[in-house]
N, C-alpha and C positions, 0 to 999 in steps of 0.2 A: 504493500500500500504506500509506504514511504517513497519507494522508487517511482511509483506511478505519479505521485504528487510532484516530485522533483522534475520528472519528464514534462509534466503539464506546465509547470512554472517556466521551465526552460523554453517550451514551445511558445508560450504567451510572450515571453521576453523577446524571442526571435521575431515573432510576428509584429510586436510593437516597434522593434528596431527597423524592420523592413518598412513598416507603415510610415515611420518618421523619415526614412530615407526617401521614400516615394513622395512624401509631402514636400520635403526640401527640394527635390528635383522639380516638382510642379511649380513651386514658388520661384525657383531660379529661372525656369523656363518662362514664367509669366513676366518676371523682371526683365529678362533678355528681350522678350517681345515688346514690352513697353519702351525699352531703351531704343530698340530698332525703329519703332514708330516715331518716337521723339526725334531721333536722328534724321529720319527722312523729312519730318516736318521742319526741322531747323534748316536743313539743306534747301528745302523748297522756299522758305522765307528768305534765306540768304540770296538765292537766285532771283527771287522776285524783286528784292531791293536793288540788286545789281542792274536789273533791267528797267528800273524806274527812271524816266527821263527827268532832267533838272526841273522842269516846270511842274511835274507831278509832285516832286519832293517839296517844292516851294509852296504850292497851293495847299498841300496837306499840312505843312508846317504852319501856314497862316491860320488854318482851322484848329490848330492844336489846343487852344484853351478849352474848347468843348470836347475834342477827341480825348484828350488826356483825362479830363474830369470824368467822362463816361467809361473809358476803357481802363484807366490806371495802367497804361501801357509801360511807363518807365519802370515801375516796380515789377510788373509781370515779366518784362524782358530781362531785368536784372536777375530775377530768380531763375529764369530759364537760361541765363548766360548767353543771351543773344542781343542783337541790336533792337531798338524799339521800332520795328518795321512799320507798324500801323500808324506811326507819326510821320512817316516819310512816304508811304504808299496809300492810295485810296481804298485798297482792299480792307475788308473787315474780317475778324475771326469768325469762323463758321457758326459758332454758337451765339454770336452777337447779332446776326442778320435780322432775325425776327424782332428782337427788342429794338433794334435800330429803326426798323420800319415803323414801329409804334411811336418812337420818339419823334421821327420826322413828321408823322401824321399829327401828333399831339402839339408839337411846338411850332410847326410851320404849315400845317394843312397840306403837306406834300405826300402824294400817294402814287405819283407817276413821273415819267421823265419830263413831260410837258409842264407840269406844275413846278417841278424842281428848277427847270430852266427859267420859268417866269419869275420865281422868287429870287433866284440868283441874280438875274438881271436887275430886278427892282431894288434889291439891297445895294448893289453896286452903284446904281444911279442915285439912290438916296444918300449914300456915303459921300459921293463926289461933291455934293452941295452942302455938306454938314460940317460942323466943327470937327476938330481932330478926334475928340473923344467919341462922338457919335459915328464918325467915319470908321474908327477902329472896330466898333461893335458891328457895324454893317459889314465890314470886310470879313471879320471872323465868322459871322453868320452866313455870309454868301459862300465862302469857301467850305464851311461845314456842310451846307446844303448840297453843293456840287459834289464834294467828296463823298458824302453820305449816299447820294443817288447812285454814284458809281459803285460804292461798296455793297449796296443792297442788290444792285443788278438792274436798276431802272435804265441805265445808260452805260455805254462803255467809257473807259478812261479818256481816250482822246476827245470825245465829245464833251465830257464834263470839263476837261481842261480848256476847251474852246469857250465854254461859258464863263469860266472863272479867270482866265488870263487877264482880262481888264482889271480884276481885283488886285493882281500882283503889280500891274502898272500903277494903279492908284496908290497902293501901299508904298511903293518906292518913291512916289512923288510927294507923299504927305509926311512920311516918317523917316528918320535917319538910321534907325537901328531896331533890332528885335526888342530891346529893352523899352525904348520909347513907344513902340507899338503896343507892348503888353501893358504898360502903365496907362496909356490912353484908353485902352480897352477897359481896364478896371474902372477908370473914371467914368467912362460912358455907360457902363453897366449900372451905375447907381440910379440912372433915370430911364434905363431902357425898358421897353415893353416886355412884360413877363419876368422882370427881375424881382428878386426878393432877398431878404437879409441872409438866409441860410445859403441860398445859391451863390451870393456874392462872396461869402466866406470860403466856400469850396473853390470858387474860381480864383480867389486871391492866392490860395495855397497852390493851385495848379500853376498859375503864372510864376510863382516863386520857384517851383520845381523846374519848369521849363527854362527859366533864366539861369539856374544854378547847376543842374545835372549835366555832367560832361557828355552824356550820350544823347541829350536832347537835341532836336533839330535846330533849336534856337542857339545852341552852342556850336553845332557842327556846320550848319549852312551859313554862308555869308549873306548879309542883308542885300537885297537886290539894288542895283544902281539905278538911279532915276534916269 
């Protein structure tokens, strides 16, 4: 009887050991799979950034006060040890597209390419005849709408750039640097339609990050010449 119990205990131990080994193998395989997927995603983002034309980078950077507030891209990119691609390219993370559609509809009544184009044009025209503070708000919003429309898929990037290029021209004419642009934007937000105290606090922190983070497009890209 004693021998039988010893054999049974030994068998249980062997089975448990084999089970643990199999579990470790499964965990290791899962980790390797996730690492491979993450590597492919990182490579794809790196390629996308390399293919982004200078005007796309500039327009997306002009929209960065809103983009960074909604995406928290600087922190996300730092954690993933990659560049903040979505502050240089109009693309959006796949899991953000639906929420971005809702944001565009809620904040700008935009649900199509035609509506996005009309709003972009109107915002640029309004900014051209406004004070620097209001101009900066109009430019951020115009570029945000154009970039968002491309990111959602309402329009392709070249067409969105055609809408928004006048915003880059106006920005270069009205402001001398990213810092001045950001400060004018914060000043204009105080009286802008849809602005509120909580939102302004978030935007102020965003502008500070964009101005100080070494990976930010506001630190990487030169301000456009007039």
